[in-house]
N, CA, C, O and the ligand as a Tripos MOL2 file, in Angstrom:
@<TRIPOS>MOLECULE
protein
  309   307    78     0     0
PROTEIN
NO_CHARGES

@<TRIPOS>ATOM
      1 N           0.8530   -1.2070    0.0000 N.3       1 MET1
      2 CA          0.0000    0.0000    0.0000 C.3       1 MET1
      3 C           0.8870    1.2550    0.0000 C.2       1 MET1
      4 O           1.5000    1.5750    1.0190 O.2       1 MET1
      5 N           0.9560    1.9410   -1.0930 N.am      2 PRO2
      6 CA          1.8840    3.0870   -1.1940 C.3       2 PRO2
      7 C           1.4180    4.2630   -0.3490 C.2       2 PRO2
      8 O           0.2270    4.4810   -0.1280 O.2       2 PRO2
      9 N           2.4030    4.9990    0.1060 N.am      3 LEU3
     10 CA          2.1120    6.1870    0.9000 C.3       3 LEU3
     11 C           2.2090    7.4250    0.0140 C.2       3 LEU3
     12 O           3.0930    7.5320   -0.8370 O.2       3 LEU3
     13 N           1.3000    8.3390    0.2260 N.am      4 VAL4
     14 CA          1.3360    9.6010   -0.5150 C.3       4 VAL4
     15 C           1.4210   10.7420    0.4940 C.2       4 VAL4
     16 O           1.0680   10.5990    1.6640 O.2       4 VAL4
     17 N           1.8960   11.8620    0.0040 N.am      5 GLN5
     18 CA          2.0440   13.0020    0.8990 C.3       5 GLN5
     19 C           0.8510   13.9320    0.7400 C.2       5 GLN5
     20 O           0.4630   14.2820   -0.3750 O.2       5 GLN5
     21 N           0.2790   14.3230    1.8630 N.am      6 CYS6
     22 CA         -0.8520   15.2490    1.8250 C.3       6 CYS6
     23 C          -0.3560   16.6200    1.3900 C.2       6 CYS6
     24 O           0.5950   17.1410    1.9720 O.2       6 CYS6
     25 N          -0.9820   17.2120    0.3770 N.am      7 PRO7
     26 CA         -0.5320   18.5280   -0.1030 C.3       7 PRO7
     27 C          -0.7600   19.6360    0.9170 C.2       7 PRO7
     28 O          -0.1160   20.6830    0.8670 O.2       7 PRO7
     29 N          -1.6710   19.3970    1.8280 N.am      8 ASP8
     30 CA         -1.9970   20.4550    2.7840 C.3       8 ASP8
     31 C          -1.0950   20.4020    4.0120 C.2       8 ASP8
     32 O          -0.4910   21.4070    4.3860 O.2       8 ASP8
     33 N          -1.0020   19.2220    4.6440 N.am      9 CYS9
     34 CA         -0.2670   19.1340    5.9010 C.3       9 CYS9
     35 C           1.0230   18.3270    5.7440 C.2       9 CYS9
     36 O           1.7580   18.1370    6.7130 O.2       9 CYS9
     37 N           1.3020   17.8490    4.5130 N.am     10 GLN10
     38 CA          2.5380   17.1130    4.2130 C.3      10 GLN10
     39 C           2.6570   15.8360    5.0430 C.2      10 GLN10
     40 O           3.7680   15.3560    5.2690 O.2      10 GLN10
     41 N           1.5650   15.2910    5.4890 N.am     11 ALA11
     42 CA          1.6150   14.0530    6.2560 C.3      11 ALA11
     43 C           1.6620   12.8710    5.3010 C.2      11 ALA11
     44 O           1.0270   12.8940    4.2460 O.2      11 ALA11
     45 N           2.4140   11.8340    5.6700 N.am     12 GLN12
     46 CA          2.4780   10.6230    4.8690 C.3      12 GLN12
     47 C           1.2590    9.7720    5.2070 C.2      12 GLN12
     48 O           1.1520    9.2290    6.3060 O.2      12 GLN12
     49 N           0.3480    9.6650    4.2530 N.am     13 ILE13
     50 CA         -0.8810    8.9160    4.5100 C.3      13 ILE13
     51 C          -1.0110    7.8160    3.4730 C.2      13 ILE13
     52 O          -0.3290    7.8270    2.4470 O.2      13 ILE13
     53 N          -1.8810    6.8800    3.7460 N.am     14 SER14
     54 CA         -2.0770    5.7490    2.8480 C.3      14 SER14
     55 C          -2.7200    6.2020    1.5410 C.2      14 SER14
     56 O          -3.5350    7.1240    1.5170 O.2      14 SER14
     57 N          -2.3360    5.5360    0.4600 N.am     15 ASP15
     58 CA         -2.8830    5.8750   -0.8500 C.3      15 ASP15
     59 C          -4.3720    5.5240   -0.9340 C.2      15 ASP15
     60 O          -5.1160    6.1290   -1.7060 O.2      15 ASP15
     61 N          -4.7960    4.5450   -0.1370 N.am     16 ALA16
     62 CA         -6.1860    4.1160   -0.1780 C.3      16 ALA16
     63 C          -7.0790    4.9700    0.7040 C.2      16 ALA16
     64 O          -8.3010    4.8280    0.6690 O.2      16 ALA16
     65 N          -6.4850    5.8560    1.4950 N.am     17 ALA17
     66 CA         -7.2980    6.6830    2.3920 C.3      17 ALA17
     67 C          -8.0910    7.7010    1.5800 C.2      17 ALA17
     68 O          -7.5080    8.4390    0.7860 O.2      17 ALA17
     69 N          -9.3850    7.7540    1.7590 N.am     18 PRO18
     70 CA        -10.1940    8.7080    0.9940 C.3      18 PRO18
     71 C          -9.9160   10.1510    1.3950 C.2      18 PRO18
     72 O          -9.9910   11.0600    0.5680 O.2      18 PRO18
     73 N          -9.5960   10.3520    2.6630 N.am     19 THR19
     74 CA         -9.2860   11.6910    3.1390 C.3      19 THR19
     75 C          -8.0400   11.6180    3.9990 C.2      19 THR19
     76 O          -7.6910   10.5500    4.5010 O.2      19 THR19
     77 N          -7.3720   12.7420    4.1720 N.am     20 CYS20
     78 CA         -6.2120   12.8000    5.0380 C.3      20 CYS20
     79 C          -6.6740   12.6550    6.4860 C.2      20 CYS20
     80 O          -7.5110   13.4300    6.9490 O.2      20 CYS20
     81 N          -6.1320   11.6630    7.2070 N.am     21 PRO21
     82 CA         -6.5660   11.4660    8.5920 C.3      21 PRO21
     83 C          -6.0730   12.5780    9.5090 C.2      21 PRO21
     84 O          -6.5390   12.7170   10.6400 O.2      21 PRO21
     85 N          -5.1340   13.3620    9.0150 N.am     22 LYS22
     86 CA         -4.5870   14.4130    9.8700 C.3      22 LYS22
     87 C          -5.3730   15.7180    9.7220 C.2      22 LYS22
     88 O          -5.7760   16.3240   10.7160 O.2      22 LYS22
     89 N          -5.5870   16.1450    8.4770 N.am     23 CYS23
     90 CA         -6.2740   17.4250    8.2620 C.3      23 CYS23
     91 C          -7.6370   17.2450    7.5860 C.2      23 CYS23
     92 O          -8.3910   18.2080    7.4470 O.2      23 CYS23
     93 N          -7.9520   16.0260    7.1710 N.am     24 GLY24
     94 CA         -9.2730   15.7860    6.5930 C.3      24 GLY24
     95 C          -9.3960   16.2020    5.1370 C.2      24 GLY24
     96 O         -10.5060   16.2770    4.6090 O.2      24 GLY24
     97 N          -8.2610   16.4760    4.4710 N.am     25 ARG25
     98 CA         -8.3310   16.9030    3.0790 C.3      25 ARG25
     99 C          -8.7170   15.7200    2.1840 C.2      25 ARG25
    100 O          -8.1050   14.6580    2.2970 O.2      25 ARG25
    101 N          -9.7060   15.8670    1.3030 N.am     26 PRO26
    102 CA        -10.0640   14.7810    0.3710 C.3      26 PRO26
    103 C          -8.9140   14.4870   -0.5670 C.2      26 PRO26
    104 O          -8.3430   15.4010   -1.1610 O.2      26 PRO26
    105 N          -8.5700   13.2120   -0.7040 N.am     27 MET27
    106 CA         -7.4440   12.8060   -1.5440 C.3      27 MET27
    107 C          -7.8930   12.6480   -2.9830 C.2      27 MET27
    108 O          -9.0680   12.4010   -3.2550 O.2      27 MET27
    109 N          -6.9360   12.7930   -3.9160 N.am     28 VAL28
    110 CA         -7.2370   12.7030   -5.3370 C.3      28 VAL28
    111 C          -7.3510   11.2520   -5.7680 C.2      28 VAL28
    112 O          -8.0390   10.9330   -6.7380 O.2      28 VAL28
    113 N          -6.6630   10.3660   -5.0320 N.am     29 ALA29
    114 CA         -6.5960    8.9640   -5.4320 C.3      29 ALA29
    115 C          -7.9730    8.3110   -5.5470 C.2      29 ALA29
    116 O          -8.2190    7.6200   -6.5360 O.2      29 ALA29
    117 N          -8.8840    8.4950   -4.5870 N.am     30 PRO30
    118 CA        -10.1650    7.7730   -4.6680 C.3      30 PRO30
    119 C         -11.1280    8.3690   -5.6810 C.2      30 PRO30
    120 O         -12.3160    8.0500   -5.6520 O.2      30 PRO30
    121 N         -10.6480    9.2270   -6.5770 N.am     31 LYS31
    122 CA        -11.5670    9.8170   -7.5510 C.3      31 LYS31
    123 C         -12.1300    8.7570   -8.4950 C.2      31 LYS31
    124 O         -13.1850    8.9510   -9.0990 O.2      31 LYS31
    125 N         -11.4050    7.6140   -8.6200 N.am     32 SER32
    126 CA        -11.9240    6.5450   -9.4580 C.3      32 SER32
    127 C         -13.2260    5.9910   -8.8730 C.2      32 SER32
    128 O         -14.1150    5.5590   -9.6070 O.2      32 SER32
    129 N         -13.3220    6.0090   -7.5560 N.am     33 VAL33
    130 CA        -14.5550    5.5480   -6.9120 C.3      33 VAL33
    131 C         -15.6770    6.5360   -7.2110 C.2      33 VAL33
    132 O         -16.7960    6.1370   -7.5340 O.2      33 VAL33
    133 N         -15.3720    7.8300   -7.1000 N.am     34 GLY34
    134 CA        -16.3900    8.8380   -7.3530 C.3      34 GLY34
    135 C         -16.8050    8.8580   -8.8140 C.2      34 GLY34
    136 O         -17.9910    8.9640   -9.1240 O.2      34 GLY34
    137 N         -15.8220    8.7560   -9.7230 N.am     35 SER35
    138 CA        -16.1620    8.7770  -11.1400 C.3      35 SER35
    139 C         -16.8770    7.4960  -11.5400 C.2      35 SER35
    140 O         -17.6320    7.4690  -12.5120 O.2      35 SER35
    141 N         -16.6260    6.4200  -10.7700 N.am     36 ALA36
    142 CA        -17.3220    5.1700  -11.0750 C.3      36 ALA36
    143 C         -18.7650    5.2320  -10.5810 C.2      36 ALA36
    144 O         -19.6580    4.6000  -11.1470 O.2      36 ALA36
    145 N         -18.9760    6.0020   -9.5180 N.am     37 MET37
    146 CA        -20.3240    6.0900   -8.9820 C.3      37 MET37
    147 C         -21.1870    7.0600   -9.7850 C.2      37 MET37
    148 O         -22.3670    6.7970  -10.0190 O.2      37 MET37
    149 N         -20.5970    8.1860  -10.2080 N.am     38 GLN38
    150 CA        -21.3920    9.2150  -10.8890 C.3      38 GLN38
    151 C         -21.9320    8.7520  -12.2470 C.2      38 GLN38
    152 O         -23.1140    8.9570  -12.5220 O.2      38 GLN38
    153 N         -21.1090    8.1350  -13.1060 N.am     39 PRO39
    154 CA        -21.6450    7.7260  -14.4110 C.3      39 PRO39
    155 C         -22.7950    6.7390  -14.2900 C.2      39 PRO39
    156 O         -23.7490    6.7950  -15.0670 O.2      39 PRO39
    157 N         -22.7120    5.8420  -13.3270 N.am     40 THR40
    158 CA        -23.8090    4.8840  -13.1760 C.3      40 THR40
    159 C         -25.0820    5.6110  -12.7790 C.2      40 THR40
    160 O         -26.1740    5.2730  -13.2360 O.2      40 THR40
    161 N         -24.9270    6.6280  -11.9110 N.am     41 ALA41
    162 CA        -26.1050    7.3920  -11.4990 C.3      41 ALA41
    163 C         -26.6180    8.2360  -12.6570 C.2      41 ALA41
    164 O         -27.8240    8.4330  -12.8070 O.2      41 ALA41
    165 N         -25.6890    8.7360  -13.4800 N.am     42 LEU42
    166 CA        -26.1070    9.5660  -14.6000 C.3      42 LEU42
    167 C         -26.6210    8.7210  -15.7530 C.2      42 LEU42
    168 O         -27.5090    9.1430  -16.4930 O.2      42 LEU42
    169 N         -26.0540    7.5110  -15.9030 N.am     43 GLN43
    170 CA        -26.4750    6.6810  -17.0270 C.3      43 GLN43
    171 C         -27.8880    6.1510  -16.8320 C.2      43 GLN43
    172 O         -28.6210    5.9450  -17.7990 O.2      43 GLN43
    173 N         -28.2700    5.9300  -15.5630 N.am     44 SER44
    174 CA        -29.6110    5.3990  -15.3230 C.3      44 SER44
    175 C         -30.6630    6.4510  -15.6470 C.2      44 SER44
    176 O         -31.7740    6.1150  -16.0560 O.2      44 SER44
    177 N         -30.3170    7.7200  -15.4650 N.am     45 GLN45
    178 CA        -31.3020    8.7720  -15.7230 C.3      45 GLN45
    179 C         -31.5370    9.0190  -17.2180 C.2      45 GLN45
    180 O         -32.6890    9.0620  -17.6490 O.2      45 GLN45
    181 N         -30.4680    9.1830  -18.0230 N.am     46 PRO46
    182 CA        -30.7150    9.4450  -19.4490 C.3      46 PRO46
    183 C         -31.5080    8.3370  -20.1200 C.2      46 PRO46
    184 O         -32.2960    8.6060  -21.0260 O.2      46 PRO46
    185 N         -31.3170    7.1000  -19.6930 N.am     47 ASP47
    186 CA        -32.0980    6.0080  -20.2750 C.3      47 ASP47
    187 C         -33.5810    6.2230  -20.0150 C.2      47 ASP47
    188 O         -34.4160    6.0300  -20.8990 O.2      47 ASP47
    189 N         -33.8950    6.6270  -18.7860 N.am     48 VAL48
    190 CA        -35.2970    6.8860  -18.4500 C.3      48 VAL48
    191 C         -35.8050    8.0850  -19.2310 C.2      48 VAL48
    192 O         -36.9100    8.0700  -19.7720 O.2      48 VAL48
    193 N         -34.9710    9.1330  -19.2820 N.am     49 VAL49
    194 CA        -35.3740   10.3420  -20.0140 C.3      49 VAL49
    195 C         -35.5560   10.0250  -21.4900 C.2      49 VAL49
    196 O         -36.4860   10.5160  -22.1310 O.2      49 VAL49
    197 N         -34.6600    9.2000  -22.0220 N.am     50 ARG50
    198 CA        -34.7620    8.8340  -23.4380 C.3      50 ARG50
    199 C         -36.0310    8.0360  -23.7060 C.2      50 ARG50
    200 O         -36.7320    8.2750  -24.6900 O.2      50 ARG50
    201 N         -36.3180    7.0840  -22.8180 N.am     51 SER51
    202 CA        -37.5100    6.2660  -23.0300 C.3      51 SER51
    203 C         -38.7660    7.1160  -22.9060 C.2      51 SER51
    204 O         -39.7210    6.9450  -23.6640 O.2      51 SER51
    205 N         -38.7560    8.0450  -21.9320 N.am     52 ILE52
    206 CA        -39.9210    8.9180  -21.7760 C.3      52 ILE52
    207 C         -40.0520    9.8350  -22.9820 C.2      52 ILE52
    208 O         -41.1550   10.0650  -23.4790 O.2      52 ILE52
    209 N         -38.9100   10.3650  -23.4570 N.am     53 GLY53
    210 CA        -38.9370   11.2330  -24.6280 C.3      53 GLY53
    211 C         -39.4230   10.4880  -25.8550 C.2      53 GLY53
    212 O         -40.2290   11.0060  -26.6270 O.2      53 GLY53
    213 N         -38.9290    9.2680  -26.0330 N.am     54 THR54
    214 CA        -39.3720    8.4540  -27.1660 C.3      54 THR54
    215 C         -40.8620    8.1580  -27.0600 C.2      54 THR54
    216 O         -41.5810    8.1450  -28.0590 O.2      54 THR54
    217 N         -41.3140    7.9180  -25.8230 N.am     55 PHE55
    218 CA        -42.7330    7.6230  -25.6120 C.3      55 PHE55
    219 C         -43.5950    8.8150  -25.9960 C.2      55 PHE55
    220 O         -44.6090    8.6780  -26.6790 O.2      55 PHE55
    221 N         -43.1610   10.0100  -25.5310 N.am     56 PHE56
    222 CA        -43.9670   11.1970  -25.8100 C.3      56 PHE56
    223 C         -43.9120   11.5700  -27.2860 C.2      56 PHE56
    224 O         -44.9190   11.9800  -27.8630 O.2      56 PHE56
    225 N         -42.7230   11.4280  -27.9060 N.am     57 ILE57
    226 CA        -42.5990   11.7660  -29.3280 C.3      57 ILE57
    227 C         -43.4360   10.7880  -30.1520 C.2      57 ILE57
    228 O         -44.1590   11.1930  -31.0620 O.2      57 ILE57
    229 N         -43.3320    9.4990  -29.8260 N.am     58 GLY58
    230 CA        -44.1260    8.5020  -30.5460 C.3      58 GLY58
    231 C         -45.6120    8.7090  -30.3040 C.2      58 GLY58
    232 O         -46.4160    8.6060  -31.2300 O.2      58 GLY58
    233 N         -45.9840    9.0040  -29.0480 N.am     59 GLY59
    234 CA        -47.3830    9.2470  -28.7210 C.3      59 GLY59
    235 C         -47.8970   10.4890  -29.4180 C.2      59 GLY59
    236 O         -49.0360   10.5180  -29.8850 O.2      59 GLY59
    237 N         -47.0540   11.5310  -29.4930 N.am     60 GLY60
    238 CA        -47.4490   12.7630  -30.1730 C.3      60 GLY60
    239 C         -47.6810   12.5290  -31.6520 C.2      60 GLY60
    240 O         -48.6410   13.0450  -32.2230 O.2      60 GLY60
    241 N         -46.7940   11.7400  -32.2850 N.am     61 CYS61
    242 CA        -46.9530   11.4320  -33.7060 C.3      61 CYS61
    243 C         -48.2310   10.6240  -33.9320 C.2      61 CYS61
    244 O         -48.9840   10.8820  -34.8710 O.2      61 CYS61
    245 N         -48.4620    9.6480  -33.0620 N.am     62 LEU62
    246 CA        -49.6650    8.8260  -33.1900 C.3      62 LEU62
    247 C         -50.9130    9.6830  -33.0200 C.2      62 LEU62
    248 O         -51.8770    9.5590  -33.7760 O.2      62 LEU62
    249 N         -50.8780   10.5720  -31.9940 N.am     63 LEU63
    250 CA        -52.0280   11.4390  -31.7440 C.3      63 LEU63
    251 C         -52.2750   12.3570  -32.9310 C.2      63 LEU63
    252 O         -53.4190   12.5960  -33.3190 O.2      63 LEU63
    253 N         -51.1740   12.8770  -33.5110 N.am     64 PHE64
    254 CA        -51.3050   13.7670  -34.6700 C.3      64 PHE64
    255 C         -51.9380   13.0300  -35.8470 C.2      64 PHE64
    256 O         -52.8090   13.5580  -36.5380 O.2      64 PHE64
    257 N         -51.4740   11.7860  -36.0580 N.am     65 ILE65
    258 CA        -52.0140   11.0020  -37.1720 C.3      65 ILE65
    259 C         -53.4940   10.7030  -36.9340 C.2      65 ILE65
    260 O         -54.3170   10.8050  -37.8440 O.2      65 ILE65
    261 N         -53.8120   10.3340  -35.6950 N.am     66 VAL66
    262 CA        -55.2090   10.0090  -35.3660 C.3      66 VAL66
    263 C         -56.0930   11.2360  -35.5650 C.2      66 VAL66
    264 O         -57.1830   11.1430  -36.1290 O.2      66 VAL66
    265 N         -55.6030   12.4050  -35.0870 N.am     67 LEU67
    266 CA        -56.3850   13.6400  -35.2400 C.3      67 LEU67
    267 C         -56.5600   13.9920  -36.7200 C.2      67 LEU67
    268 O         -57.6270   14.4400  -37.1400 O.2      67 LEU67
    269 N         -55.4820   13.7790  -37.5130 N.am     68 ALA68
    270 CA        -55.5650   14.0870  -38.9380 C.3      68 ALA68
    271 C         -56.5810   13.1820  -39.6150 C.2      68 ALA68
    272 O         -57.3610   13.6330  -40.4530 O.2      68 ALA68
    273 N         -56.5710   11.9040  -39.2510 N.am     69 VAL69
    274 CA        -57.5130   10.9440  -39.8340 C.3      69 VAL69
    275 C         -58.9320   11.3100  -39.4300 C.2      69 VAL69
    276 O         -59.8450   11.2960  -40.2550 O.2      69 VAL69
    277 N         -59.1120   11.6400  -38.1450 N.am     70 ILE70
    278 CA        -60.4600   12.0100  -37.6760 C.3      70 ILE70
    279 C         -60.9270   13.2750  -38.3900 C.2      70 ILE70
    280 O         -62.0860   13.3590  -38.7950 O.2      70 ILE70
    281 N         -60.0390   14.2640  -38.5500 N.am     71 GLY71
    282 CA        -60.4070   15.4860  -39.2300 C.3      71 GLY71
    283 C         -60.7920   15.2120  -40.6920 C.2      71 GLY71
    284 O         -61.7480   15.7930  -41.2050 O.2      71 GLY71
    285 N         -60.0530   14.3350  -41.3460 N.am     72 THR72
    286 CA        -60.3670   13.9960  -42.7270 C.3      72 THR72
    287 C         -61.7250   13.3100  -42.8100 C.2      72 THR72
    288 O         -62.5200   13.6020  -43.7040 O.2      72 THR72
    289 N         -61.9900   12.3990  -41.8800 N.am     73 VAL73
    290 CA        -63.2510   11.6800  -41.8650 C.3      73 VAL73
    291 C         -64.3950   12.6530  -41.5810 C.2      73 VAL73
    292 O         -65.4460   12.5690  -42.2170 O.2      73 VAL73
    293 N         -64.2050   13.5560  -40.6520 N.am     74 MET74
    294 CA        -65.2490   14.5130  -40.2960 C.3      74 MET74
    295 C         -65.5690   15.4370  -41.4930 C.2      74 MET74
    296 O         -66.7260   15.7820  -41.7320 O.2      74 MET74
    297 N         -64.5130   15.8250  -42.2360 N.am     75 LYS75
    298 CA        -64.7340   16.7000  -43.3920 C.3      75 LYS75
    299 C         -65.5140   15.9420  -44.4800 C.2      75 LYS75
    300 O         -66.3660   16.5090  -45.1650 O.2      75 LYS75
    301 N         -65.2030   14.6710  -44.6150 N.am     76 ASN76
    302 CA        -65.8790   13.8800  -45.6300 C.3      76 ASN76
    303 C         -67.3460   13.6960  -45.2670 C.2      76 ASN76
    304 O         -68.2010   13.6240  -46.1490 O.2      76 ASN76
    305 N         -67.6390   13.6190  -43.9710 N.am     77 CYS77
    306 CA        -69.0190   13.4750  -43.5530 C.3      77 CYS77
    307 C         -69.6890   14.8520  -43.6590 C.2      77 CYS77
    308 O         -70.8750   14.9870  -43.3560 O.2      77 CYS77
    309 ZN         -3.4260   16.4300    5.4490 Zn       78 ZN78
@<TRIPOS>BOND
     1     1     2 1
     2     2     3 1
     3     3     4 2
     4     3     5 am
     5     5     6 1
     6     6     7 1
     7     7     8 2
     8     7     9 am
     9     9    10 1
    10    10    11 1
    11    11    12 2
    12    11    13 am
    13    13    14 1
    14    14    15 1
    15    15    16 2
    16    15    17 am
    17    17    18 1
    18    18    19 1
    19    19    20 2
    20    19    21 am
    21    21    22 1
    22    22    23 1
    23    23    24 2
    24    23    25 am
    25    25    26 1
    26    26    27 1
    27    27    28 2
    28    27    29 am
    29    29    30 1
    30    30    31 1
    31    31    32 2
    32    31    33 am
    33    33    34 1
    34    34    35 1
    35    35    36 2
    36    35    37 am
    37    37    38 1
    38    38    39 1
    39    39    40 2
    40    39    41 am
    41    41    42 1
    42    42    43 1
    43    43    44 2
    44    43    45 am
    45    45    46 1
    46    46    47 1
    47    47    48 2
    48    47    49 am
    49    49    50 1
    50    50    51 1
    51    51    52 2
    52    51    53 am
    53    53    54 1
    54    54    55 1
    55    55    56 2
    56    55    57 am
    57    57    58 1
    58    58    59 1
    59    59    60 2
    60    59    61 am
    61    61    62 1
    62    62    63 1
    63    63    64 2
    64    63    65 am
    65    65    66 1
    66    66    67 1
    67    67    68 2
    68    67    69 am
    69    69    70 1
    70    70    71 1
    71    71    72 2
    72    71    73 am
    73    73    74 1
    74    74    75 1
    75    75    76 2
    76    75    77 am
    77    77    78 1
    78    78    79 1
    79    79    80 2
    80    79    81 am
    81    81    82 1
    82    82    83 1
    83    83    84 2
    84    83    85 am
    85    85    86 1
    86    86    87 1
    87    87    88 2
    88    87    89 am
    89    89    90 1
    90    90    91 1
    91    91    92 2
    92    91    93 am
    93    93    94 1
    94    94    95 1
    95    95    96 2
    96    95    97 am
    97    97    98 1
    98    98    99 1
    99    99   100 2
   100    99   101 am
   101   101   102 1
   102   102   103 1
   103   103   104 2
   104   103   105 am
   105   105   106 1
   106   106   107 1
   107   107   108 2
   108   107   109 am
   109   109   110 1
   110   110   111 1
   111   111   112 2
   112   111   113 am
   113   113   114 1
   114   114   115 1
   115   115   116 2
   116   115   117 am
   117   117   118 1
   118   118   119 1
   119   119   120 2
   120   119   121 am
   121   121   122 1
   122   122   123 1
   123   123   124 2
   124   123   125 am
   125   125   126 1
   126   126   127 1
   127   127   128 2
   128   127   129 am
   129   129   130 1
   130   130   131 1
   131   131   132 2
   132   131   133 am
   133   133   134 1
   134   134   135 1
   135   135   136 2
   136   135   137 am
   137   137   138 1
   138   138   139 1
   139   139   140 2
   140   139   141 am
   141   141   142 1
   142   142   143 1
   143   143   144 2
   144   143   145 am
   145   145   146 1
   146   146   147 1
   147   147   148 2
   148   147   149 am
   149   149   150 1
   150   150   151 1
   151   151   152 2
   152   151   153 am
   153   153   154 1
   154   154   155 1
   155   155   156 2
   156   155   157 am
   157   157   158 1
   158   158   159 1
   159   159   160 2
   160   159   161 am
   161   161   162 1
   162   162   163 1
   163   163   164 2
   164   163   165 am
   165   165   166 1
   166   166   167 1
   167   167   168 2
   168   167   169 am
   169   169   170 1
   170   170   171 1
   171   171   172 2
   172   171   173 am
   173   173   174 1
   174   174   175 1
   175   175   176 2
   176   175   177 am
   177   177   178 1
   178   178   179 1
   179   179   180 2
   180   179   181 am
   181   181   182 1
   182   182   183 1
   183   183   184 2
   184   183   185 am
   185   185   186 1
   186   186   187 1
   187   187   188 2
   188   187   189 am
   189   189   190 1
   190   190   191 1
   191   191   192 2
   192   191   193 am
   193   193   194 1
   194   194   195 1
   195   195   196 2
   196   195   197 am
   197   197   198 1
   198   198   199 1
   199   199   200 2
   200   199   201 am
   201   201   202 1
   202   202   203 1
   203   203   204 2
   204   203   205 am
   205   205   206 1
   206   206   207 1
   207   207   208 2
   208   207   209 am
   209   209   210 1
   210   210   211 1
   211   211   212 2
   212   211   213 am
   213   213   214 1
   214   214   215 1
   215   215   216 2
   216   215   217 am
   217   217   218 1
   218   218   219 1
   219   219   220 2
   220   219   221 am
   221   221   222 1
   222   222   223 1
   223   223   224 2
   224   223   225 am
   225   225   226 1
   226   226   227 1
   227   227   228 2
   228   227   229 am
   229   229   230 1
   230   230   231 1
   231   231   232 2
   232   231   233 am
   233   233   234 1
   234   234   235 1
   235   235   236 2
   236   235   237 am
   237   237   238 1
   238   238   239 1
   239   239   240 2
   240   239   241 am
   241   241   242 1
   242   242   243 1
   243   243   244 2
   244   243   245 am
   245   245   246 1
   246   246   247 1
   247   247   248 2
   248   247   249 am
   249   249   250 1
   250   250   251 1
   251   251   252 2
   252   251   253 am
   253   253   254 1
   254   254   255 1
   255   255   256 2
   256   255   257 am
   257   257   258 1
   258   258   259 1
   259   259   260 2
   260   259   261 am
   261   261   262 1
   262   262   263 1
   263   263   264 2
   264   263   265 am
   265   265   266 1
   266   266   267 1
   267   267   268 2
   268   267   269 am
   269   269   270 1
   270   270   271 1
   271   271   272 2
   272   271   273 am
   273   273   274 1
   274   274   275 1
   275   275   276 2
   276   275   277 am
   277   277   278 1
   278   278   279 1
   279   279   280 2
   280   279   281 am
   281   281   282 1
   282   282   283 1
   283   283   284 2
   284   283   285 am
   285   285   286 1
   286   286   287 1
   287   287   288 2
   288   287   289 am
   289   289   290 1
   290   290   291 1
   291   291   292 2
   292   291   293 am
   293   293   294 1
   294   294   295 1
   295   295   296 2
   296   295   297 am
   297   297   298 1
   298   298   299 1
   299   299   300 2
   300   299   301 am
   301   301   302 1
   302   302   303 1
   303   303   304 2
   304   303   305 am
   305   305   306 1
   306   306   307 1
   307   307   308 2
@<TRIPOS>SUBSTRUCTURE
     1 MET1         2 RESIDUE 1 A MET
     2 PRO2         6 RESIDUE 1 A PRO
     3 LEU3        10 RESIDUE 1 A LEU
     4 VAL4        14 RESIDUE 1 A VAL
     5 GLN5        18 RESIDUE 1 A GLN
     6 CYS6        22 RESIDUE 1 A CYS
     7 PRO7        26 RESIDUE 1 A PRO
     8 ASP8        30 RESIDUE 1 A ASP
     9 CYS9        34 RESIDUE 1 A CYS
    10 GLN10       38 RESIDUE 1 A GLN
    11 ALA11       42 RESIDUE 1 A ALA
    12 GLN12       46 RESIDUE 1 A GLN
    13 ILE13       50 RESIDUE 1 A ILE
    14 SER14       54 RESIDUE 1 A SER
    15 ASP15       58 RESIDUE 1 A ASP
    16 ALA16       62 RESIDUE 1 A ALA
    17 ALA17       66 RESIDUE 1 A ALA
    18 PRO18       70 RESIDUE 1 A PRO
    19 THR19       74 RESIDUE 1 A THR
    20 CYS20       78 RESIDUE 1 A CYS
    21 PRO21       82 RESIDUE 1 A PRO
    22 LYS22       86 RESIDUE 1 A LYS
    23 CYS23       90 RESIDUE 1 A CYS
    24 GLY24       94 RESIDUE 1 A GLY
    25 ARG25       98 RESIDUE 1 A ARG
    26 PRO26      102 RESIDUE 1 A PRO
    27 MET27      106 RESIDUE 1 A MET
    28 VAL28      110 RESIDUE 1 A VAL
    29 ALA29      114 RESIDUE 1 A ALA
    30 PRO30      118 RESIDUE 1 A PRO
    31 LYS31      122 RESIDUE 1 A LYS
    32 SER32      126 RESIDUE 1 A SER
    33 VAL33      130 RESIDUE 1 A VAL
    34 GLY34      134 RESIDUE 1 A GLY
    35 SER35      138 RESIDUE 1 A SER
    36 ALA36      142 RESIDUE 1 A ALA
    37 MET37      146 RESIDUE 1 A MET
    38 GLN38      150 RESIDUE 1 A GLN
    39 PRO39      154 RESIDUE 1 A PRO
    40 THR40      158 RESIDUE 1 A THR
    41 ALA41      162 RESIDUE 1 A ALA
    42 LEU42      166 RESIDUE 1 A LEU
    43 GLN43      170 RESIDUE 1 A GLN
    44 SER44      174 RESIDUE 1 A SER
    45 GLN45      178 RESIDUE 1 A GLN
    46 PRO46      182 RESIDUE 1 A PRO
    47 ASP47      186 RESIDUE 1 A ASP
    48 VAL48      190 RESIDUE 1 A VAL
    49 VAL49      194 RESIDUE 1 A VAL
    50 ARG50      198 RESIDUE 1 A ARG
    51 SER51      202 RESIDUE 1 A SER
    52 ILE52      206 RESIDUE 1 A ILE
    53 GLY53      210 RESIDUE 1 A GLY
    54 THR54      214 RESIDUE 1 A THR
    55 PHE55      218 RESIDUE 1 A PHE
    56 PHE56      222 RESIDUE 1 A PHE
    57 ILE57      226 RESIDUE 1 A ILE
    58 GLY58      230 RESIDUE 1 A GLY
    59 GLY59      234 RESIDUE 1 A GLY
    60 GLY60      238 RESIDUE 1 A GLY
    61 CYS61      242 RESIDUE 1 A CYS
    62 LEU62      246 RESIDUE 1 A LEU
    63 LEU63      250 RESIDUE 1 A LEU
    64 PHE64      254 RESIDUE 1 A PHE
    65 ILE65      258 RESIDUE 1 A ILE
    66 VAL66      262 RESIDUE 1 A VAL
    67 LEU67      266 RESIDUE 1 A LEU
    68 ALA68      270 RESIDUE 1 A ALA
    69 VAL69      274 RESIDUE 1 A VAL
    70 ILE70      278 RESIDUE 1 A ILE
    71 GLY71      282 RESIDUE 1 A GLY
    72 THR72      286 RESIDUE 1 A THR
    73 VAL73      290 RESIDUE 1 A VAL
    74 MET74      294 RESIDUE 1 A MET
    75 LYS75      298 RESIDUE 1 A LYS
    76 ASN76      302 RESIDUE 1 A ASN
    77 CYS77      306 RESIDUE 1 A CYS
    78 ZN78       309 GROUP 0 **** ****
């Protein structure tokens, strides 16, 4: 387990430590954990937004077609 030096207090702390145990400064090393957590949280949302958007766009097109057909039928009557 490699030791890194805290930029704030110059303490030798563990590379796996999320924060400096001496001054509490967040370490840069665990950013892989944060970047691994954020994309998963962000990826789950766009999928939902995309599906909802596709649903509304498809529903809007269907509604438009139905209204156009009804309008044509009403004019013919
Ligand atoms: Zn420190």
